[in-house]
FIVOTI-253593 format. One line per 2 residues: their letters; for each residue x, y, z of C-alpha. Coordinates in steps of 0.001 Angstrom, whole numbers, plus 500000, padded with zeros to 6 digits. Each point is the difference from the previous one (the first is absolute). Layout:
N
A = X Y Z  ...
This chain:
364
MK = 348873 917511 679782  499940 503647 499017
IV = 496591 499492 498468  498346 500777 503362
SY = 501321 503557 499905  497847 500922 497021
QL = 496556 501396 500686  497735 498546 497325
PI = 496306 500686 499411  499287 496278 499598
AM = 501412 496914 501673  503316 498806 498610
NA = 498702 496489 499307  497172 501530 497925
LL = 502508 502133 498087  502139 496938 499285
QI = 496909 498146 498723  499301 502938 497718
AN = 503611 500017 498805  499737 496294 499128
MM = 496816 500665 498039  501852 502610 497971
RG = 502960 497684 499522  497728 497272 498672
RD = 498417 502400 497510  503401 501570 499171
VL = 498804 503597 500240  503300 501888 500327
TP = 503087 500525 497863  502851 501656 501905
GF = 502415 502533 498605  502682 498550 502275
DS = 501782 496659 500312  497417 497739 501607
KN = 502604 497262 500599  501217 501911 503033
AD = 496693 501520 501090  496622 498259 499933
VY = 497545 502245 498169  497086 498503 501970
DP = 501573 500283 503463  498604 503016 501905
LT = 503344 500328 501797  501691 500794 496692
YL = 498270 503387 499989  499582 500622 503725
IQ = 503686 499462 500797  501136 501908 496899
KD = 497897 502979 501084  501053 499749 503625
TH = 503725 499546 499284  500576 502093 496874
DT = 496887 502217 499817  499271 498380 496649
NT = 496593 500551 498424  498265 497397 497852
RL = 497654 500743 497112  497645 497624 498205
VV = 499155 500931 496400  496761 498260 499007
DR = 498293 499207 496720  496373 500486 499125
NL = 498789 496522 500906  501126 500496 503599
LT = 498677 503571 500147  496628 498841 498628
RW = 499664 497389 502720  500900 502497 502710
VM = 497298 502312 498665  497563 497080 500001
LG = 500824 499390 503662  498751 503511 500704
RS = 496606 499099 498581  497392 497454 500975
CQ = 500990 496965 497964  500332 496249 500320
IT = 503421 499067 501361  501882 497684 497639
DE = 503379 498285 500404  501626 502729 497919
LR = 498502 502681 502235  501332 498193 503072
IA = 503494 500084 498492  499551 503704 499245
AA = 498889 500582 503596  502976 497992 501251
TL = 502373 502146 497940  498477 503187 501366
AF = 500196 498795 503610  503603 498868 499496
CQ = 501009 503396 498613  498275 501906 502796
CC = 501605 497851 502713  503464 500196 498461
GI = 499897 503730 499285  500076 499488 496217
LT = 498650 502933 497985  497715 499009 497121
EP = 500228 501851 496676  497189 499519 497407
NI = 500922 502968 497774  500550 498168 496679
AL = 496886 497879 500605  497936 503172 500415
YE = 501293 501361 496689  498884 496721 498434
VA = 496533 500402 501530  499767 503507 498550
AE = 501094 498804 496547  497216 497410 499912
SG = 497227 501526 502090  500698 503717 500274
NE = 501483 502360 502561  496944 500029 502257
AA = 500216 496225 500429  503714 500230 500794
NY = 499463 502688 502639  497171 497982 501540
EE = 502202 496889 500222  502777 502097 501498
AV = 497617 501212 502710  498773 496479 500787
FR = 503563 498695 500059  501087 502660 502501
AV = 497086 499121 502280  500872 496302 499790
DN = 503720 500653 500457  499377 502056 503142
AN = 497566 497548 501584  500883 497849 502989
PC = 502196 497029 498940  497878 497750 502204
IW = 497169 500377 497467  502122 498561 497193
AE = 501574 497332 502190  496539 498744 500983
IA = 498920 499821 496356  503264 498403 498869
LG = 499785 497262 502611  496331 499296 499343
HS = 498706 501405 503287  497966 502718 498290
CS = 498219 500320 496673  499589 503776 499774
AS = 501765 503254 500768  497004 502207 499295
AS = 498956 500297 503642  503392 501455 500911
LD = 500432 502352 497029  498120 502949 498617
KA = 497831 498954 497102  502026 500165 496821
EN = 497344 501977 498159  500295 502785 502602
LS = 503735 500419 499559  501333 502993 498131
PR = 503514 500642 498664  502444 501809 502296
KH = 500998 502047 496997  499186 499773 496328
ID = 503012 498542 498196  500314 499884 496224
FT = 500817 496359 499367  499418 500470 496259
TP = 503326 501804 499469  501902 497962 497383
LK = 502936 498086 501467  503081 500157 497804
VW = 501271 496654 501236  496662 498342 499158
RR = 500081 501395 496455  503546 498765 499439
NY = 499128 496549 501300  496856 499976 497859
VL = 502054 500416 496816  502044 496945 500939
AL = 496971 497953 501044  498389 500763 496625
KV = 503156 498802 498242  500132 496767 501998
AA = 496332 499352 499226  500422 500791 496295
LA = 502900 497545 499694  498014 497355 501858
LV = 497096 500418 497586  502290 499611 496993
GG = 501247 496746 501474  502999 497846 499195
RS = 502815 498438 501971  500051 501415 503504
QI = 503750 500575 500021  499827 501954 496739
LA = 497169 502134 501382  502036 500824 503109
EK = 503030 500892 497881  497899 502245 497753
LF = 498737 501850 503045  503517 500465 501409
DW = 501247 501221 496607  497138 502516 499829
MY = 500552 501203 503553  503672 500583 499265
SQ = 499693 501648 496599  496637 501771 500184
YV = 498997 500502 503625  501292 499663 503569
FL = 500578 497170 502445  497488 499866 502830
AP = 500794 497082 502275  496393 499082 500952
AT = 498982 499738 496347  503153 497991 499213
IL = 499117 497468 502682  496359 499958 498876
AL = 501144 499107 496486  502342 497295 501280
CY = 497147 498466 501981  497404 500407 497257
FS = 502028 498628 497097  501657 497285 502067
PN = 498810 496413 499481  500281 499544 503782
GP = 498699 503372 501192  496677 501031 501595
KK = 498464 501116 496702  496361 499406 500836
GL = 498206 503163 501055  502848 502453 499414
FK = 498080 501552 497093  496284 499469 500491
QI = 497766 499705 496902  502936 500688 497684
RS = 498388 497938 497216  496456 501204 500555
SD = 497953 500871 496944  499288 503267 501833
RE = 503341 501742 499521  499180 502654 502598
RA = 499795 497205 502563  503424 498858 498853
LA = 501358 503498 500566  498340 500107 503420
GI = 501857 496815 500923  503298 501527 498913
RN = 499294 503136 502027  499250 497815 502996
AT = 503391 498294 499633  501611 503438 499682
WD = 498692 500985 503418  501750 496961 501463
LT = 503227 501030 498260  499641 503535 501295
LV = 499451 498793 503553  503130 497843 499822
HE = 501929 502876 498420  499087 502398 502815
WL = 500691 497374 502672  503409 499343 498462
KM = 500835 503718 500143  499166 499951 503699
VD = 502166 496911 500514  502926 501713 498257
GQ = 499761 502914 502439  499202 498122 503188
RT = 503507 500194 501478  500128 503784 499863
SN = 496379 500333 501139  500396 497383 502771
TL = 496798 498377 498800  499285 496370 499171
NL = 497639 499512 497077  497562 497153 499491
LG = 497724 499208 497070  496562 498692 500932
SL = 497688 498101 497674  497765 496940 499757
DR = 501154 499539 496380  502715 497331 499730
KL = 500991 501120 496508  500774 503483 501279
HT = 502241 498542 502688  501778 497879 497370
VA = 500850 503097 497975  501025 502002 503083
RS = 502256 497270 501396  501563 499324 496634
II = 500840 503642 499448  501946 500221 503252
TF = 502308 497248 498763  500445 501675 496629
TE = 500800 503629 500735  502783 499772 502592
SD = 503659 499809 499011  501854 497872 502560
EV = 501111 496501 499080  497562 498199 502281
VK = 497022 501786 498483  501374 499471 496487
AR = 499994 496293 500740  496371 500258 501132
GR = 499148 501831 496795  501614 497244 497987
EL = 498059 497442 502016  496780 501872 499205
FE = 500719 499831 496260  500744 496284 500199
TL = 496812 499317 501971  497899 501833 497433
WG = 501782 498944 496827  502275 497023 500577
TE = 503790 500091 499788  500577 500399 496248
AS = 497424 502703 499266  500674 501835 503245
TR = 503703 500334 499232  499308 501755 496710
LY = 497291 502249 501442  501957 500830 503154
VK = 503117 500947 498057  497986 502201 497641
IR = 498037 501884 502639  503078 500489 502194
KY = 501916 501363 497007  497180 502419 499230
YQ = 499792 501191 503607  503762 500579 500124
DA = 499827 501972 496737  496970 502050 501049
DN = 501899 503317 499690  500932 499431 496363
PS = 499327 503339 498220  498666 498176 496930
RV = 496914 498871 501901  496799 501949 499365
AN = 499576 500277 503771  503230 502019 500161
RT = 499223 502310 497065  497905 502725 501607
ND = 498994 501632 496713  499156 496782 498211
QP = 497416 498270 502162  496331 499390 499275
SI = 497740 501266 502749  498407 497628 502492
DT = 496616 501027 498549  501130 498912 496539
LI = 501301 496672 501264  496757 499330 501885
VR = 497889 500761 496909  502172 497639 497912
GE = 499891 497253 502605  496250 500193 500493
QE = 499477 499964 496247  501968 496732 499754
IR = 497808 498431 502652  496761 501253 498434
EW = 500973 498734 496540  500450 496409 501216
HP = 496849 497880 499688  499462 496374 501019
VD = 498311 499112 496730  503150 500983 498085
NV = 502285 497928 502229  498297 496630 500234
């Protein structure tokens, strides 16, 4: 087998054990057709690089970044940390570049720029460490990386990056997340809520595929609703807003990953999404089936609607959203009237006000 021609930093049987750990935890979502290429097979990336000089990039969310940073400190090794170590070792052995950029912006938004730069420095140290360290931890042969790494508290940023710069894509997704949350708080039949959101997106805003899929999952009677918006009905309305912002970071990560997927043919780069959050993978995998145009993918999109909503409701919703997408360039839409659009700031203020004005005592 050609496998012997690859010089790997760890034994192949250890790497395959690590790959099976990741498969069991379902850590990766590929931006390519995984029916013809196993996302957890190291050869998928090694042969692609060797034969076509194809790079692979893993875009990660904050929960994976946080665990990688924890691995750089002295901490008790948990099962989740072993999976994080396995993912890191897998990437290093397969030549997969890890990209935590959006996660670092999220850190800065919650904890400040200094914290984000510190986590960036720790991540780089962890990412550049010997893969054997992470393989040993992943497989339970070691319970600490601290002896092999510089102490995290002694690390300093390579360069000071301003991770507090507002991201336009996050702000646009935040407006939509606020609208989804506001409709959910009002309540009513789930299908009607979904239709109201689609009507609003068409007439008053824009279509952003991640937020569309989030709404389909959240309003669906069969979707992974739990945990998508944390503390949305809290008596502390600022906590409710914090939960919506948290969901917006997930949307933004998926949005940026999707942009990379769209350009991967011209860039000769495969793009993976890495997370320990199953709900995030649900949204990411659903969006791939929804945004393409060929007949096979259209059928998958239809199947997604039916899974979430059942045949009757899905037919009505699918027809409506497809019609809106096809008519997206209609000049009557606010989104296409450049001189007649409220600013993103205005829409955010309105959306946050709706969330703040809802109180549990008034909606018993």
